[in-house]
BAMAR-689663 format. One line per field, with one value per atom (N, C-alpha, C): residue number from 1; atom name; x, y, z. Coordinates in pm, whole numbers. Example, Ala and Ser with C-alpha at 12.3 -4.5 7.8 and 13.67 -1.06 7.14 Angstrom:
num 1	1	1	2	2	2 .
atome N	CA	C	N	CA	C .
x 1319	1230	1320	1285	1367	1290 .
y -569	-450	-330	-225	-106	3 .
z 780	780	780	708	714	787 .
% end
This chain:
num 1	1	1	2	2	2	3	3	3	4	4	4	5	5	5	6	6	6	7	7	7	8	8	8	9	9	9	10	10	10	11	11	11	12	12	12	13	13	13	14	14	14	15	15	15	16	16	16	17	17	17	18	18	18	19	19	19	20	20	20	21	21	21	22	22	22	23	23	23	24	24	24	25	25	25	26	26	26	27	27	27	28	28	28	29	29	29	30	30	30	31	31	31	32	32	32	33	33	33	34	34	34	35	35	35	36	36	36	37	37	37	38	38	38	39	39	39	40	40	40	41	41	41	42	42	42	43	43	43	44	44	44	45	45	45	46	46	46	47	47	47	48	48	48	49	49	49	50	50	50	51	51	51	52	52	52	53	53	53	54	54	54	55	55	55	56	56	56	57	57	57	58	58	58	59	59	59	60	60	60	61	61	61	62	62	62	63	63	63	64	64	64	65	65	65	66	66	66	67	67	67	68	68	68	69	69	69	70	70	70	71	71	71	72	72	72	73	73	73	74	74	74	75	75	75	76	76	76	77	77	77	78	78	78	79	79	79	80	80	80	81	81	81	82	82	82	83	83	83	84	84	84	85	85	85	86	86	86	87	87	87	88	88	88	89	89	89	90	90	90	91	91	91	92	92	92	93	93	93	94	94	94	95	95	95	96	96	96	97	97	97	98	98	98	99	99	99	100	100	100	101	101	101	102	102	102	103	103	103	104	104	104	105	105	105	106	106	106	107	107	107	108	108	108	109	109	109	110	110	110	111	111	111	112	112	112	113	113	113	114	114	114	115	115	115	116	116	116	117	117	117	118	118	118	119	119	119	120	120	120	121	121	121	122	122	122	123	123	123	124	124	124	125	125	125	126	126	126	127	127	127	128	128	128	129	129	129	130	130	130	131	131	131	132	132	132	133	133	133	134	134	134	135	135	135	136	136	136	137	137	137	138	138	138	139	139	139	140	140	140	141	141	141	142	142	142	143	143	143	144	144	144	145	145	145	146	146	146	147	147	147	148	148	148	149	149	149	150	150	150	151	151	151	152	152	152	153	153	153	154	154	154	155	155	155	156	156	156	157	157	157	158	158	158	159	159	159	160	160	160	161	161	161	162	162	162	163	163	163	164	164	164	165	165	165	166	166	166	167	167	167	168	168	168	169	169	169	170	170	170	171	171	171	172	172	172	173	173	173	174	174	174	175	175	175	176	176	176	177	177	177	178	178	178	179	179	179	180	180	180	181	181	181	182	182	182	183	183	183	184	184	184	185	185	185	186	186	186	187	187	187	188	188	188	189	189	189	190	190	190	191	191	191	192	192	192	193	193	193	194	194	194	195	195	195	196	196	196	197	197	197	198	198	198	199	199	199	200	200	200	201	201	201	202	202	202	203	203	203	204	204	204	205	205	205	206	206	206	207	207	207	208	208	208	209	209	209	210	210	210	211	211	211	212	212	212	213	213	213	214	214	214	215	215	215	216	216	216	217	217	217	218	218	218	219	219	219	220	220	220	221	221	221	222	222	222	223	223	223	224	224	224	225	225	225	226	226	226	227	227	227	228	228	228	229	229	229	230	230	230	231	231	231	232	232	232	233	233	233	234	234	234	235	235	235	236	236	236	237	237	237	238	238	238	239	239	239	240	240	240	241	241	241	242	242	242	243	243	243	244	244	244	245	245	245 .
atome N	CA	C	N	CA	C	N	CA	C	N	CA	C	N	CA	C	N	CA	C	N	CA	C	N	CA	C	N	CA	C	N	CA	C	N	CA	C	N	CA	C	N	CA	C	N	CA	C	N	CA	C	N	CA	C	N	CA	C	N	CA	C	N	CA	C	N	CA	C	N	CA	C	N	CA	C	N	CA	C	N	CA	C	N	CA	C	N	CA	C	N	CA	C	N	CA	C	N	CA	C	N	CA	C	N	CA	C	N	CA	C	N	CA	C	N	CA	C	N	CA	C	N	CA	C	N	CA	C	N	CA	C	N	CA	C	N	CA	C	N	CA	C	N	CA	C	N	CA	C	N	CA	C	N	CA	C	N	CA	C	N	CA	C	N	CA	C	N	CA	C	N	CA	C	N	CA	C	N	CA	C	N	CA	C	N	CA	C	N	CA	C	N	CA	C	N	CA	C	N	CA	C	N	CA	C	N	CA	C	N	CA	C	N	CA	C	N	CA	C	N	CA	C	N	CA	C	N	CA	C	N	CA	C	N	CA	C	N	CA	C	N	CA	C	N	CA	C	N	CA	C	N	CA	C	N	CA	C	N	CA	C	N	CA	C	N	CA	C	N	CA	C	N	CA	C	N	CA	C	N	CA	C	N	CA	C	N	CA	C	N	CA	C	N	CA	C	N	CA	C	N	CA	C	N	CA	C	N	CA	C	N	CA	C	N	CA	C	N	CA	C	N	CA	C	N	CA	C	N	CA	C	N	CA	C	N	CA	C	N	CA	C	N	CA	C	N	CA	C	N	CA	C	N	CA	C	N	CA	C	N	CA	C	N	CA	C	N	CA	C	N	CA	C	N	CA	C	N	CA	C	N	CA	C	N	CA	C	N	CA	C	N	CA	C	N	CA	C	N	CA	C	N	CA	C	N	CA	C	N	CA	C	N	CA	C	N	CA	C	N	CA	C	N	CA	C	N	CA	C	N	CA	C	N	CA	C	N	CA	C	N	CA	C	N	CA	C	N	CA	C	N	CA	C	N	CA	C	N	CA	C	N	CA	C	N	CA	C	N	CA	C	N	CA	C	N	CA	C	N	CA	C	N	CA	C	N	CA	C	N	CA	C	N	CA	C	N	CA	C	N	CA	C	N	CA	C	N	CA	C	N	CA	C	N	CA	C	N	CA	C	N	CA	C	N	CA	C	N	CA	C	N	CA	C	N	CA	C	N	CA	C	N	CA	C	N	CA	C	N	CA	C	N	CA	C	N	CA	C	N	CA	C	N	CA	C	N	CA	C	N	CA	C	N	CA	C	N	CA	C	N	CA	C	N	CA	C	N	CA	C	N	CA	C	N	CA	C	N	CA	C	N	CA	C	N	CA	C	N	CA	C	N	CA	C	N	CA	C	N	CA	C	N	CA	C	N	CA	C	N	CA	C	N	CA	C	N	CA	C	N	CA	C	N	CA	C	N	CA	C	N	CA	C	N	CA	C	N	CA	C	N	CA	C	N	CA	C	N	CA	C	N	CA	C	N	CA	C	N	CA	C	N	CA	C	N	CA	C	N	CA	C	N	CA	C	N	CA	C	N	CA	C	N	CA	C	N	CA	C	N	CA	C	N	CA	C	N	CA	C	N	CA	C	N	CA	C	N	CA	C	N	CA	C	N	CA	C	N	CA	C	N	CA	C	N	CA	C	N	CA	C	N	CA	C	N	CA	C	N	CA	C	N	CA	C	N	CA	C	N	CA	C	N	CA	C	N	CA	C	N	CA	C	N	CA	C	N	CA	C	N	CA	C	N	CA	C	N	CA	C	N	CA	C	N	CA	C	N	CA	C	N	CA	C	N	CA	C	N	CA	C	N	CA	C	N	CA	C	N	CA	C	N	CA	C	N	CA	C	N	CA	C	N	CA	C	N	CA	C	N	CA	C	N	CA	C .
x 10375	10363	10243	10187	10043	10079	10109	10144	10039	9905	9773	9716	9830	9801	9799	9682	9740	9834	9885	10000	9976	9967	9906	9936	9858	9874	9967	10034	10171	10293	10235	10361	10364	10249	10224	10273	10236	10280	10441	10448	10637	10714	10642	10794	10662	10631	10552	10644	10742	10889	10797	10758	10718	10855	10813	10906	10945	11080	11120	11031	11027	10994	10891	10713	10598	10665	10753	10792	10819	10746	10703	10841	10900	11052	11075	11150	11168	11171	11087	11027	11149	11147	11216	11246	11127	11097	11268	11287	11396	11541	11582	11684	11675	11534	11589	11606	11570	11566	11683	11740	11878	12009	11943	12017	12032	11922	11861	11930	11925	11975	12191	12176	12347	12405	12285	12304	12332	12230	12164	12269	12373	12447	12595	12640	12731	12698	12612	12576	12547	12571	12591	12687	12821	12961	12966	13094	13203	13256	13256	13339	13478	13530	13696	13695	13595	13536	13535	13498	13409	13525	13543	13692	13594	13562	13432	13363	13247	13162	13066	12986	12889	12781	12721	12613	12659	12772	12776	12780	12890	12839	12657	12612	12449	12339	12418	12316	12336	12459	12456	12463	12460	12367	12228	12132	12023	12007	12082	12031	11992	12204	12152	12078	12000	11907	11732	11748	11622	11562	11647	11644	11659	11728	11685	11468	11427	11302	11214	11282	11198	11168	11298	11293	11182	11188	11086	11055	11007	10925	10868	10800	10745	10800	10837	10915	10980	11099	11252	11170	11118	11109	11198	11224	11290	11472	11542	11644	11708	11822	11882	12016	12104	12262	12268	12215	12225	12150	12030	12008	12108	12177	12240	12406	12403	12524	12539	12405	12403	12381	12353	12289	12443	12490	12717	12733	12768	12813	12746	12645	12580	12662	12623	12684	12866	12905	13086	13051	12981	13031	12977	12884	12895	13013	12989	13158	13259	13326	13422	13407	13336	13350	13329	13287	13309	13413	13513	13581	13692	13714	13781	13785	13670	13569	13660	13658	13760	13892	13935	14075	14131	13988	14020	13997	13918	13888	13991	14050	14199	14297	14278	14379	14371	14245	14206	14215	14207	14173	14346	14452	14574	14625	14617	14654	14616	14707	14703	14552	14528	14404	14254	14282	14169	14151	14102	14073	13925	13852	13711	13680	13699	13669	13483	13431	13316	13256	13268	13187	13237	13377	13458	13408	13374	13339	13175	13083	12986	13019	13084	13169	13182	13248	13277	13177	13079	12979	12884	12916	12834	12900	13010	13115	13092	13100	13074	12894	12835	12684	12690	12743	12709	12799	12888	12976	12879	12797	12759	12638	12526	12468	12534	12657	12702	12761	12821	12885	12725	12659	12472	12465	12461	12398	12512	12597	12748	12754	12688	12631	12546	12456	12248	12295	12390	12366	12423	12545	12642	12564	12555	12515	12444	12471	12383	12311	12387	12295	12280	12212	12159	11988	11926	11833	11705	11705	11639	11638	11754	11796	11759	11834	11786	11671	11511	11433	11345	11425	11322	11397	11456	11513	11549	11524	11522	11631	11659	11733	11875	11837	11925	11981	11985	12015	12098	12095	12160	12287	12363	12557	12546	12703	12706	12705	12665	12659	12812	12798	12944	12855	12796	12787	12695	12691	12601	12550	12417	12319	12305	12256	12258	12071	11996	11895	11927	12023	12118	12144	12152	12228	12130	12005	11921	11802	11805	11706	11707	11800	11836	11770	11724	11712	11559	11559	11407	11284	11178	11049	11043	11024	10988	11124	11204	11317	11339	11342	11377	11260	11132	11028	11052	11146	11185	11283	11378	11462	11459	11579	11614	11586	11614	11557	11415	11346	11237	11118	11138	11057	11082	11190	11262	11296	11351	11371	11523	11542	11635	11670	11743	11827	11762	11695	11678	11741	11770	11854	11817	11774	11768	11868	11853	11969	12144	12117	12266	12269	12200	12226	12310	12183	12258	12408	12448	12553	12678	12627	12739	12735	12638	12710	12691	12717	12782	12905	12977	13038	13162	13109	13104	13149	13060	13072	13185	13190	13252	13394	13410	13492	13508	13428	13468	13248	13296	13150	13087	12992	12892	12817	12720	12623	12659	12676	12679	12833	12881	12996	12990	13101	13183	13225	13154	13202	13344	13290	13356	13482	13613	13723	13632	13601	13505	13431	13316	13285	13384	13452	13586	13652	13710	13765	13679	13524	13455	13492	13484	13425	13534	13660	13776	13803	13782	13766	13680	13572	13456	13480	13596	13633	13740	13825	13942	13851	13773	13784	13690	13588	13547	13613	13718	13839	13889	13908	14043	13899	13777	13726	13747	13632	13673	13783	13841	13991	14048	14001	14049	13943	13876	13711	13737	13750	13803	13968	14079	14195	14150	14103	14052	13969	13879	13835	13925	13993	14044	14179	14237	14278	14197	14093	13983	13967	13954	13932	14030	14204	14309	14369	14294	14324	14287 .
y 17292	17202	17159	17096	17012	16896	16859	16758	16668	16700	16608	16500	16576	16525	16374	16358	16175	16117	16046	15992	15883	15946	15843	15668	15664	15444	15430	15417	15386	15432	15569	15515	15450	15454	15327	15231	15168	15073	15040	15087	15110	15086	15157	15190	15019	14983	14771	14670	14608	14548	14432	14358	14249	14126	14013	13916	13895	13822	13789	13680	13613	13456	13457	13546	13594	13660	13709	13786	13689	13760	13644	13683	13560	13564	13667	13681	13755	13691	13743	13679	13638	13490	13415	13467	13507	13544	13666	13767	13876	13762	13686	13619	13516	13482	13377	13444	13533	13634	13734	13752	13799	13681	13589	13465	13449	13437	13366	13480	13618	13747	13684	13697	13667	13513	13448	13267	13338	13401	13422	13536	13603	13714	13645	13526	13432	13319	13329	13234	13354	13476	13571	13595	13551	13592	13572	13613	13550	13414	13333	13217	13206	13330	13357	13359	13388	13422	13341	13209	13092	12987	12915	12825	12681	12696	12535	12562	12398	12438	12509	12582	12714	12659	12556	12512	12449	12412	12317	12404	12504	12567	12641	12714	12742	12628	12489	12415	12322	12360	12350	12422	12514	12634	12656	12600	12586	12459	12361	12192	12247	12363	12404	12493	12606	12706	12567	12466	12370	12371	12276	12286	12361	12440	12624	12664	12630	12697	12632	12445	12355	12406	12412	12430	12579	12635	12753	12851	12811	12818	12993	13017	13164	13259	13197	13340	13224	13279	13209	13194	13137	13079	12957	12863	12743	12687	12632	12607	12532	12463	12288	12361	12285	12240	12267	12134	12123	12264	12279	12472	12509	12603	12665	12671	12566	12528	12547	12514	12461	12653	12690	12884	12887	12948	12914	12866	12753	12715	12765	12797	12878	13008	13080	13222	13202	13111	13109	13083	12980	12895	13075	13080	13233	13302	13359	13446	13394	13291	13263	13242	13188	13208	13363	13455	13540	13628	13584	13632	13609	13470	13384	13457	13438	13524	13680	13766	13879	13882	13724	13767	13712	13649	13628	13727	13824	13935	14035	14014	14114	14072	13932	13891	13922	13895	13945	14085	14226	14294	14386	14302	14330	14260	14183	14095	14112	14099	14102	14015	13937	13879	13941	14041	14172	14223	14133	14212	14343	14259	14343	14400	14559	14568	14558	14569	14572	14490	14376	14214	14251	14251	14241	14389	14515	14563	14582	14544	14472	14353	14289	14142	14194	14338	14378	14469	14513	14551	14406	14312	14176	14154	14111	14087	14170	14281	14362	14397	14370	14333	14233	14145	13982	14028	14084	14107	14200	14278	14331	14245	14154	14057	13980	13945	13817	13872	13920	14047	14072	14135	14177	14017	13930	13768	13728	13772	13739	13786	13946	13980	13980	13918	13883	13793	13700	13576	13548	13602	13636	13743	13790	13923	13870	13867	13864	13675	13606	13428	13450	13544	13488	13552	13568	13646	13550	13404	13321	13376	13368	13386	13534	13592	13777	13787	13731	13722	13615	13532	13446	13409	13456	13462	13551	13594	13679	13763	13910	14026	13984	13950	13895	13787	13647	13602	13591	13702	13734	13732	13688	13671	13809	13815	13960	13985	14151	14180	14217	14190	14229	14378	14414	14562	14670	14771	14843	15002	14911	15011	15134	15249	15389	15325	15242	15221	15150	15093	15101	15169	15305	15394	15510	15525	15611	15638	15552	15588	15704	15799	15910	16035	15969	16101	16179	16246	16328	16203	16217	16103	16061	16115	16011	15925	15976	15889	15793	15825	15701	15606	15654	15534	15379	15427	15299	15294	15302	15288	15112	15050	14898	14903	14942	14943	14954	15057	15084	15042	15008	14904	14721	14720	14592	14539	14687	14702	14592	14483	14397	14435	14414	14472	14356	14323	14261	14238	14187	14182	14285	14416	14567	14605	14591	14647	14615	14472	14438	14490	14451	14496	14644	14727	14879	14882	14881	14812	14816	14708	14636	14686	14807	14873	14979	15097	15195	15099	15005	15005	14968	14928	14925	15030	15126	15265	15360	15354	15473	15371	15246	15180	15233	15212	15262	15212	15219	15181	15381	15360	15459	15489	15482	15478	15340	15235	15137	15062	15030	15034	14877	14861	14696	14680	14555	14563	14463	14358	14266	14207	14105	14102	14074	13948	13887	14015	14120	14176	14270	14349	14403	14328	14229	14120	14113	14100	14097	14224	14321	14490	14511	14467	14467	14432	14253	14211	14292	14298	14356	14470	14589	14750	14685	14650	14569	14559	14455	14373	14444	14592	14684	14779	14810	14905	14881	14751	14690	14705	14629	14667	14811	14899	15065	15072	15039	15093	15055	14933	14827	14899	14875	14986	15065	15197	15328	15288	15269	15249	15215	15113	15023	15092	15174	15258	15432	15425	15563	15507	15381	15313	15307	15280	15294	15392	15526	15640	15723	15654	15735	15662	15555	15466	15550 .
z 7958	7880	7907	7880	7972	7989	8103	8153	8184	8141	8132	7991	7891	7756	7746	7705	7659	7614	7579	7509	7410	7289	7161	7164	7094	7113	7065	6982	6885	7022	7076	7220	7317	7308	7445	7377	7270	7239	7235	7151	7173	7317	7395	7526	7570	7554	7596	7549	7674	7564	7633	7533	7498	7511	7586	7608	7499	7450	7343	7283	7367	7270	7249	7250	7211	7069	7020	6935	6755	6673	6531	6479	6436	6369	6236	6209	6054	5941	5863	5759	5663	5624	5572	5406	5353	5227	5181	5242	5167	5208	5288	5282	5193	5121	4977	4898	4900	4748	4710	4833	4847	4832	4855	4837	4674	4641	4496	4408	4442	4385	4352	4470	4476	4375	4374	4267	4135	4040	3943	3922	4006	3970	3949	4026	3966	3827	3816	3697	3563	3569	3449	3469	3567	3529	3400	3340	3196	3251	3207	3200	3229	3236	3229	3384	3482	3607	3643	3617	3683	3680	3813	3845	3876	3860	3836	3776	3663	3575	3632	3533	3606	3712	3647	3711	3876	3902	4022	4131	4115	4289	4282	4191	4196	4223	4184	4226	4341	4404	4526	4662	4589	4680	4689	4632	4588	4711	4644	4768	4924	4935	5085	5160	5045	5079	5126	5039	5099	5189	5276	5415	5490	5447	5535	5504	5424	5353	5475	5462	5508	5635	5727	5843	5943	5814	5856	5772	5698	5564	5556	5654	5627	5725	5840	5954	6046	6076	6140	6289	6315	6440	6499	6422	6513	6456	6497	6458	6518	6490	6574	6475	6515	6508	6363	6274	6163	6104	6093	6037	6025	6177	6192	6081	6092	6022	5847	5862	5696	5627	5754	5705	5660	5777	5797	5667	5585	5532	5336	5351	5241	5217	5356	5331	5243	5342	5304	5182	5120	4982	4876	4907	4820	4834	4949	5012	4934	4952	4909	4750	4732	4562	4504	4548	4533	4530	4608	4629	4521	4517	4385	4252	4233	4124	4121	4205	4215	4184	4249	4218	4078	3975	3902	3773	3820	3743	3745	3905	3861	3795	3772	3711	3510	3491	3345	3332	3456	3392	3331	3451	3429	3325	3293	3174	3003	2970	2785	2739	2838	2782	2753	2858	2806	2720	2612	2458	2478	2563	2531	2646	2726	2850	2875	2789	2873	2932	2866	2982	3081	3109	3215	3336	3260	3370	3414	3338	3416	3500	3465	3573	3682	3703	3780	3892	3848	3865	3994	3870	3948	4097	4047	4186	4308	4287	4357	4443	4370	4406	4497	4404	4479	4659	4643	4780	4861	4822	4922	4985	4907	4918	5045	5036	5045	5214	5234	5363	5445	5420	5417	5488	5472	5455	5584	5614	5713	5820	5825	5930	5997	5927	5926	6010	5993	6009	6177	6151	6301	6397	6388	6485	6595	6710	6886	6845	6746	6760	6611	6550	6443	6434	6325	6294	6399	6409	6510	6667	6674	6861	6896	6758	6783	6820	6734	6797	6893	6943	7007	7127	7149	7288	7374	7491	7610	7571	7565	7522	7609	7741	7879	7845	7709	7695	7555	7541	7351	7422	7280	7274	7258	7260	7266	7148	7085	6975	6894	6780	6659	6618	6653	6598	6682	6674	6765	6688	6648	6504	6657	6587	6644	6772	6734	6802	6884	6959	7060	7153	7103	7235	7223	7165	7139	7207	7325	7416	7554	7524	7628	7506	7383	7277	7262	7190	7216	7190	7232	7240	7143	7016	6904	6826	6833	6848	6935	7051	7239	7222	7158	7139	7070	6954	6860	6911	7055	7039	7090	7112	7108	7281	7381	7503	7521	7487	7553	7394	7293	7218	7192	7247	7171	7093	6914	6860	6824	6740	6669	6574	6501	6369	6275	6124	6041	5892	5813	5689	5631	5604	5560	5617	5723	5827	5806	5772	5765	5593	5543	5390	5405	5432	5450	5498	5627	5675	5541	5472	5375	5259	5226	5103	5153	5248	5341	5324	5383	5450	5230	5159	5026	4879	4948	4899	5004	5105	5188	5259	5254	5258	5403	5491	5687	5684	5850	5915	5885	5924	5906	5994	6020	6144	6242	6162	6242	6296	6409	6454	6456	6421	6461	6569	6653	6791	6808	6752	6762	6656	6667	6565	6483	6457	6334	6225	6325	6251	6170	6228	6192	6111	6085	6009	5878	5873	5740	5712	5753	5691	5636	5723	5637	5519	5512	5412	5234	5290	5278	5164	5301	5245	5089	5116	5005	4906	4950	4799	4755	4763	4675	4644	4735	4672	4581	4569	4440	4349	4339	4246	4154	4305	4209	4168	4186	4133	4017	3969	3862	3774	3791	3699	3647	3791	3684	3586	3674	3558	3437	3438	3305	3243	3314	3178	3170	3240	3222	3096	3097	2961	2861	2878	2740	2651	2740	2710	2651	2670	2657	2526	2467	2339	2196 .
% end
């Protein structure tokens, strides 16, 4: 092996651990788009899956989203107690309303009221997709203090992790893998990483490459898995029933 070979610049930069307060905050736009998508999916639900007038919850959720954008319009670098509380309430509101809609969907599919299966099957897909988004947002908001703390606080000051990503344990792997690990490159997860966790948990009904560590993370993943399983079983059972007719 040639010990005198020069290390590529991108490898050198990956190994340079920058102070966490000098990091640019995570972009605001992906979270806004994810939230608006969940709101639009709710607006498109059939009337029988709504427990309040159609525009009440979406209007409230948009009102909660506005101050969050005002605090961090482009990148999330600032946070106070109010903005933190509002962001958690927003995610909780979307999540609870989606679980209630799931309950109404279950009632509709198992009762004699479900005369037309097509719209309800589409609604089941909407509820499932909203679940992926809202649980991804919940994981993103809770893990290691949330998106602002993850990028602005020094790693030694971060709260205990709710999830263990593969990057958190890759520092002793081969060079091209280890250079992107948390310890060597100061990597932190972004919204896309948490949405991926949510997708795999909703499809495999269990964690895959990312492990839950805290009780609250395990509880959230359990609720998401059960909700996704119920939705899948109901859709399959209803589809089989339609085919048998």
